[in-house]
C-alpha positions as CSV (number, residue, x, y, z in Angstrom):
1,M,-2.2,8.6,22.2
2,T,-4.5,8.2,19.2
3,E,-5.8,11.8,19.6
4,R,-2.3,13.2,19.9
5,Y,-0.8,11.5,16.8
6,I,-3.8,11.9,14.5
7,D,-4.3,15.6,15.3
8,R,-0.6,16.2,14.9
9,A,-0.6,14.5,11.6
10,Y,-3.6,16.3,10.2
11,A,-2.2,19.7,11.3
12,A,1.3,19.1,9.9
13,R,2.2,20.4,6.4
14,D,6.0,20.0,6.3
15,P,7.0,16.7,4.7
16,E,9.9,16.1,7.1
17,E,7.7,16.8,10.1
18,I,5.1,14.4,8.8
19,R,7.7,11.7,8.4
20,E,8.9,12.2,12.0
21,I,5.3,12.0,13.3
22,Y,4.8,8.6,11.5
23,N,8.2,7.3,12.6
24,D,7.2,8.1,16.2
25,W,3.7,6.7,15.8
26,A,4.7,3.4,14.0
27,S,4.6,1.1,17.0
28,T,1.0,2.0,18.0
29,Y,-0.3,3.3,14.7
30,E,-2.2,0.1,13.7
31,A,-3.9,-0.4,17.0
32,D,-4.8,3.3,17.2
33,I,-6.5,3.7,13.9
34,T,-8.0,0.2,14.0
35,A,-9.7,1.3,17.2
36,E,-11.2,4.2,15.2
37,G,-12.7,1.7,12.8
38,Y,-10.3,2.4,9.8
39,A,-12.3,1.1,6.9
40,T,-10.8,2.6,3.7
41,P,-8.3,-0.2,2.9
42,Q,-10.9,-2.9,2.7
43,R,-13.3,-0.7,0.7
44,A,-10.5,0.3,-1.7
45,A,-9.1,-3.2,-2.3
46,A,-12.6,-4.5,-2.9
47,A,-13.2,-1.8,-5.5
48,L,-10.0,-2.5,-7.3
49,A,-10.7,-6.3,-7.4
50,E,-13.9,-5.6,-9.3
51,F,-12.0,-4.0,-12.2
52,V,-8.8,-6.1,-12.4
53,E,-8.9,-9.7,-13.7
54,D,-5.2,-10.5,-13.5
55,K,-4.5,-10.3,-9.8
56,E,-0.9,-11.6,-10.1
57,Q,0.4,-8.5,-11.9
58,P,2.6,-6.3,-9.6
59,I,1.0,-3.5,-7.6
60,L,2.8,-0.6,-6.1
61,D,1.2,0.3,-2.7
62,I,2.5,3.9,-2.3
63,G,2.3,5.2,1.3
64,C,1.9,1.6,2.5
65,G,2.6,2.5,6.1
66,T,2.5,-0.5,8.4
67,G,0.9,-2.6,5.7
68,L,-2.8,-2.3,6.4
69,S,-3.5,-1.5,2.8
70,G,-1.2,-4.3,1.6
71,R,-3.1,-6.8,3.8
72,A,-6.4,-5.6,2.3
73,L,-5.1,-6.0,-1.2
74,K,-3.8,-9.5,-0.4
75,D,-7.2,-10.4,1.1
76,A,-8.9,-9.2,-2.1
77,G,-6.8,-11.7,-4.1
78,F,-3.8,-9.7,-5.2
79,T,-0.5,-11.6,-5.0
80,T,2.4,-9.4,-6.0
81,I,2.5,-6.2,-3.9
82,D,5.4,-3.8,-3.5
83,G,5.3,-1.1,-0.9
84,A,6.9,2.4,-0.6
85,D,6.7,4.9,2.2
86,T,8.7,7.9,3.6
87,S,8.8,6.4,7.1
88,A,11.4,3.8,7.9
89,E,9.7,2.8,11.1
90,M,6.4,2.3,9.4
91,L,8.1,0.1,6.7
92,S,9.7,-1.9,9.5
93,Q,6.3,-2.7,10.8
94,A,5.1,-3.6,7.3
95,D,8.0,-5.9,6.7
96,K,6.9,-8.1,9.6
97,K,3.7,-9.0,7.9
98,G,5.3,-10.9,5.0
99,I,2.9,-9.4,2.5
100,Y,5.2,-7.4,0.3
101,R,7.5,-8.6,-2.4
102,S,9.7,-5.6,-1.7
103,L,9.7,-2.4,0.4
104,L,11.2,0.9,-0.4
105,E,11.9,4.0,1.6
106,V,11.3,7.2,-0.5
107,G,12.4,10.6,0.7
108,P,9.5,13.1,1.2
109,N,10.6,15.4,-1.6
110,A,12.3,12.7,-3.8
111,E,11.2,11.6,-7.2
112,L,9.7,8.2,-7.4
113,P,12.6,5.8,-8.1
114,F,11.2,3.6,-10.8
115,K,10.7,3.9,-14.6
116,D,7.5,5.1,-16.2
117,G,5.3,2.1,-16.9
118,T,6.9,-0.2,-14.3
119,Y,3.5,-0.7,-12.7
120,A,0.2,-1.0,-14.4
121,L,-1.5,-0.8,-11.0
122,I,-0.7,1.8,-8.3
123,T,-2.6,2.4,-5.1
124,A,-2.4,5.4,-2.7
125,I,-4.9,4.4,0.0
126,G,-5.3,7.0,2.8
127,V,-2.2,8.7,1.5
128,I,-3.1,12.0,-0.3
129,G,-4.3,14.9,1.8
130,P,-3.4,16.9,4.9
131,G,-1.0,15.1,7.2
132,A,0.3,12.9,4.5
133,A,1.2,13.4,0.8
134,P,0.3,16.5,-1.2
135,I,-2.2,16.4,-4.1
136,S,0.8,16.7,-6.4
137,L,1.6,13.1,-5.7
138,F,-1.5,12.2,-7.8
139,D,-0.1,13.9,-10.8
140,A,3.3,12.3,-10.3
141,L,1.7,8.8,-10.1
142,M,-0.4,9.4,-13.2
143,H,2.8,10.3,-15.1
144,K,4.4,7.0,-13.9
145,L,1.5,4.9,-15.3
146,G,1.6,3.6,-18.9
147,K,-1.4,3.6,-21.2
148,G,-4.2,1.6,-19.6
149,G,-2.6,1.8,-16.2
150,K,-4.9,2.3,-13.2
151,L,-4.5,4.4,-10.1
152,L,-6.6,3.6,-7.0
153,F,-6.6,6.3,-4.4
154,S,-8.7,7.8,-1.6
155,L,-9.4,11.3,-0.4
156,N,-10.8,11.8,3.1
157,D,-13.0,14.7,4.2
158,H,-10.1,16.8,5.2
159,A,-8.5,16.5,1.7
160,L,-11.8,17.3,-0.1
161,V,-12.1,20.6,1.7
162,D,-9.5,22.0,-0.7
163,S,-11.2,22.6,-4.1
164,G,-7.9,22.2,-5.8
165,T,-7.8,18.5,-4.9
166,L,-10.6,17.6,-7.3
167,G,-9.2,20.1,-9.8
168,M,-6.1,17.9,-10.3
169,I,-8.3,14.9,-11.2
170,H,-10.3,17.0,-13.7
171,E,-7.2,18.1,-15.4
172,W,-6.7,14.5,-16.5
173,T,-10.3,13.5,-17.1
174,D,-11.7,16.6,-18.8
175,C,-9.2,16.4,-21.6
176,G,-9.6,12.6,-22.1
177,A,-6.1,11.8,-20.8
178,A,-7.7,9.5,-18.2
179,V,-11.2,8.2,-17.3
180,L,-12.7,7.8,-13.9
181,L,-13.9,4.2,-13.6
182,F,-15.2,4.3,-10.1
183,S,-15.9,6.7,-7.2
184,E,-17.7,6.0,-3.9
185,E,-18.0,7.8,-0.6
186,G,-18.0,5.7,2.6
187,P,-16.6,5.4,6.1
188,H,-12.9,6.2,6.7
189,L,-12.5,6.6,10.5
190,P,-16.0,6.1,11.9
191,G,-14.7,6.7,15.4
192,R,-14.0,10.2,14.4
193,N,-17.0,10.6,12.1
194,L,-14.7,10.9,9.1
195,N,-15.5,9.6,5.6
196,S,-13.4,9.1,2.5
197,T,-14.1,8.8,-1.2
198,I,-12.4,6.1,-3.2
199,Y,-11.5,6.8,-6.8
200,L,-10.2,4.5,-9.5
201,I,-8.8,6.2,-12.6
202,E,-7.4,4.7,-15.8
203,K,-4.8,6.4,-17.9
204,K,-5.6,6.7,-21.7
């Protein structure tokens, strides 16, 4: 089951197909990837906690899935977490955890339905890359942040194969529009020998 869904997700590129895969996978997703040692949420939440003093300010957990990232953020001390995802079935699983203040389903090609500056903290943990959201999501999220806002995200080995992925980050940092506060490579899915790099970027 794990092999089938993970491989289907990483191979998919059409946003609607990806949403269908995650809807079908929702009931076993958490057990499947936990069995593979899914480590990125805890690593990412711990990194963010080092750079944020006010842990009561709202966080948008984009691509929250079943809520594993939200749980990691809560365990790291963050108290006000909103979630968004394209999969209604994944959101249904997340809702059962009682972690999120609110949950929002967003269409795969829809604009993010909140005003610029609404959130000073946005996370996209295990979200950007093949089988999930395109790298263009990074640019969209950066535009949604106000000055001083922070975006925490991760890119796994599959995402980093595309040279354009890091190019999007450099478009912001090289001109001084943002600064990279933190980056660290580490385990993502150890059971599949897959790593991820966590990044924390602040908008100037």
